[in-house]
C-alpha positions in Angstrom: 34.8 247.3 282.4 37.2 246.0 279.8 40.2 248.0 278.8 42.8 249.7 281.0 42.7 248.9 284.7 41.2 251.4 287.1 43.3 252.6 290.1 42.5 254.4 293.3 44.5 254.7 296.6 46.9 251.8 295.9 44.3 249.4 294.5 44.0 248.4 290.9 41.0 246.6 289.3 39.4 245.6 286.0 37.0 243.0 284.5 37.8 241.6 281.2 36.8 238.3 279.4 34.7 237.2 282.4 37.6 237.7 284.9 37.5 240.3 287.6 40.9 241.2 288.9 41.6 243.2 292.1 45.2 243.9 292.9 46.6 245.5 296.1 49.3 247.8 294.8 51.0 249.6 297.7 54.2 247.5 297.9 56.1 250.3 299.4 53.8 250.0 302.5 53.6 246.2 302.4 50.1 246.7 300.9 48.9 247.7 304.4 45.4 249.0 304.8 44.6 252.6 305.8 41.5 254.7 305.4 42.2 255.6 301.8 43.3 252.1 300.6 40.2 250.7 302.4 38.0 253.1 300.4 39.9 252.1 297.2 39.5 248.4 297.9 35.8 248.9 298.6 35.2 250.7 295.3 37.2 248.0 293.5 35.1 245.2 295.0 31.8 246.9 294.3 32.7 247.7 290.7 34.1 244.3 289.9 30.9 242.7 291.4 28.7 245.0 289.4 30.4 243.8 286.2 29.2 240.2 287.0 32.4 238.4 286.3 32.6 234.6 286.1 35.7 234.4 288.3 37.3 237.0 290.7 41.0 237.0 291.3 42.4 238.9 294.3 46.1 239.4 294.4 48.9 241.8 295.3 52.1 243.3 294.0 55.4 243.3 295.7 57.0 240.7 298.0 54.2 240.9 300.7 50.5 240.2 300.1 49.2 242.4 302.9 50.7 243.3 306.3 47.3 244.1 307.7 46.3 247.5 309.1 48.8 250.3 308.6 50.3 250.4 312.1 52.3 253.5 311.4 49.1 255.4 310.8 47.7 253.9 314.0 50.7 255.1 315.9 50.2 258.7 314.6 46.5 258.7 315.6 47.2 260.6 318.8 44.0 261.4 320.6 42.0 259.8 317.8 43.6 256.4 318.3 40.4 254.5 318.5 38.9 256.3 315.5 42.0 255.8 313.3 41.9 252.1 313.9 38.2 251.6 313.3 37.6 254.2 310.5 38.9 252.0 307.6 36.2 249.4 308.5 33.4 251.8 307.7 34.0 251.6 303.9 35.6 248.2 303.8 33.2 245.9 305.7 30.1 246.3 303.5 32.2 245.6 300.4 34.0 242.7 302.1 30.6 241.1 302.9 29.5 241.4 299.3 32.8 239.8 298.1 32.2 237.0 300.6 28.7 236.4 299.1 29.8 236.6 295.5 28.0 234.0 293.4 31.2 233.3 291.3 34.4 231.6 292.4 36.9 233.8 294.2 40.6 232.9 293.8 43.1 234.5 296.2 46.7 234.6 295.0 48.9 235.1 298.1 52.3 236.2 296.8 54.1 236.3 300.1 53.8 237.1 303.8 50.4 238.1 305.2 49.3 239.4 308.6 46.4 241.0 310.5 43.5 242.1 308.4 45.3 240.7 305.3 44.3 237.3 306.6 40.7 238.1 306.0 41.5 239.0 302.4 43.8 236.1 301.7 41.7 233.4 303.2 38.3 234.5 301.9 38.8 232.7 298.6 37.1 229.6 297.4 40.7 228.7 296.3 43.8 230.1 298.0 47.0 229.7 296.1 50.2 230.8 297.9 53.8 231.4 297.2 56.4 229.2 299.0 57.5 232.6 300.4 54.3 232.7 302.5 54.5 233.5 306.2 51.4 233.9 308.1 51.4 236.0 311.3 48.2 237.1 312.9 49.8 240.0 314.7 46.8 241.3 316.8 47.7 239.9 320.2 51.3 241.2 319.8 50.1 244.8 319.7 47.1 244.5 322.1 44.3 244.5 319.5 41.8 241.9 318.3 41.0 240.4 314.9 39.1 242.2 312.2 38.0 242.0 308.5 37.0 238.4 308.8 40.5 237.2 309.9 39.2 235.1 312.8 36.2 233.8 310.9 38.1 232.4 307.9 41.1 231.3 309.9 38.9 229.2 312.2 37.0 227.7 309.3 40.2 226.7 307.4 42.5 225.5 310.2 40.0 224.6 312.9 38.8 226.5 316.0 41.5 225.4 318.4 44.5 225.9 316.0 43.1 229.3 315.0 42.9 230.3 318.6 46.4 229.2 319.2 47.8 231.0 316.1 45.9 234.2 317.1 47.0 234.2 320.7 50.7 233.4 320.1 51.0 235.6 317.0 54.0 233.7 315.8 55.1 233.4 312.2 53.7 230.3 310.5 55.7 229.0 307.5 54.3 228.1 304.1 54.5 224.3 304.6 52.7 224.5 308.0 50.0 226.7 306.5 49.5 224.1 303.7 49.4 221.2 306.2 46.9 222.9 308.4 44.6 223.8 305.4 45.1 227.6 305.6 46.0 227.6 301.9 45.1 225.1 299.2 48.4 224.9 297.2 51.9 226.2 297.3 53.9 227.3 294.2 57.3 228.7 293.7 57.1 232.5 293.3 57.9 232.4 289.5 55.2 229.8 289.0 52.4 231.3 291.1 50.7 233.4 288.5 50.7 230.7 285.9 49.1 228.3 288.4 46.4 230.8 289.1 45.8 231.4 285.4 45.4 227.6 284.9 42.9 227.4 287.8 40.9 230.3 286.4 40.8 228.6 283.0 39.4 225.5 284.6 36.7 227.6 286.4 35.8 229.4 283.2 35.1 226.1 281.6 32.4 225.3 284.2 28.8 226.5 283.9 28.3 229.7 286.0 24.9 228.7 287.3 26.4 225.4 288.5 29.2 227.1 290.4 26.8 229.6 291.9 24.6 226.7 293.1 27.6 225.0 294.6 28.7 228.1 296.5 25.1 228.6 297.8 24.8 225.0 298.9 28.1 224.8 300.7 28.3 228.4 302.1 28.4 229.2 305.8 25.5 231.2 307.1 26.4 234.7 305.8 24.0 236.3 308.3 26.3 234.7 310.9 29.3 236.2 309.1 27.7 239.7 309.2 27.2 239.2 313.0 30.7 238.0 313.4 32.2 241.0 311.5 30.2 243.3 313.8 31.4 241.4 316.9 35.0 241.7 315.6 34.6 245.5 315.2 33.1 245.9 318.7 35.9 243.9 320.3 38.5 245.8 318.3 36.9 249.0 319.6 37.2 247.8 323.1 40.9 246.9 322.6 41.6 250.2 320.9 40.5 252.0 324.1 43.2 250.3 326.2 46.6 251.6 327.1 48.0 248.3 326.1 47.0 248.8 322.5 48.7 252.2 322.4 51.8 250.6 323.9 51.7 247.7 321.5 51.5 249.9 318.4 54.2 252.2 319.8 56.5 249.3 320.5 55.9 247.9 317.0 57.0 251.2 315.4 59.9 251.5 317.8 61.0 247.9 317.1 61.0 246.8 320.7 59.1 244.3 322.8 55.8 245.8 324.2 55.4 246.3 327.9 51.8 245.5 328.5 50.2 246.6 331.8 46.8 245.0 331.6 45.2 248.4 331.4 
């Protein structure tokens, strides 16, 4: 798949010289995920994996890596509120699981703030390099929903179960240095130096034997069958939250830029 990058629904991808690159490219919508961009991302993941790269790099354009689900789309869901929230997962989760199981190293380059489902994309990497402009905000509890796209899985494995629970419950913005100290990311770089740092890491990985790296990943991986079960549990809990009046109120309040008034219903 060498040559010009392919593009679909705000996602760009190509594989060249053993490097598969997937780029979220909806900066005007903070690279938020809706049904179409989820389908584009799924296609990108499958096609990059089919090209059998030696390293995969996942990044984004613009000042924000990924704001998570597209809440404005959620707010416009009307009577289909639950469906609008869950529909993007239909295409995305099978591809996401394949990316999580990739035999080659995955390098995530987090160019700025990240939230919601974007956490599952940002933290999936075997290496997570981030800009000093990083801010991590889980977001779910603030709008009455629950984690999805592996956000709770990878956050808990990187920062620990208790800290992940606290970050998810409070939904406060966590700064770059705090993320580094907690182990959410592996390194911080100034924005202008981030891409060069990622290229240097990729060069190191390309100098290693692919079979050796694949063996390391297999030997050190979490039980991916458990990840599949976890992703399904995330979706079921998100479905339950999406049925509540609190979720509708949380999404409406977000769009209207006001504190939500949760009723417990």
